[in-house]
C-alpha angles and dihedrals in degrees: 000000000000103000093177092059091046090052091048090052092048091053092046089053093042090240135133137212089255089062089056090047091054091045091054094038091239134137112254089245092054091049090051091051090050092051093048092046100034091234103146119136118235088252091053094047089049092051091050091046093051093044091054094038093236122185119231090258092051091049091054093042093052104035106032118081118262135182 
C-alpha cells in the first residue's frame, strides 16, 4: 500500500482519514492499522476508491503492494 499517495489524494479532495473511517464504519485506530498493514478488503478498497474518485491507475498505485 502506498500511504503517501493516499494522503496526497486525501489532501487533493480536502478529506481526512477520519472521513474514511466514517465511510467504512471503523474506529480511527482500526483504519490506521489497516493502512499500516495493507489489510483492506476488496470491498473497503472499492469504497475508498469511489469516495476519493480514484482512477484505475490510482487504485492500483495506492492499494497494490509495491517495493
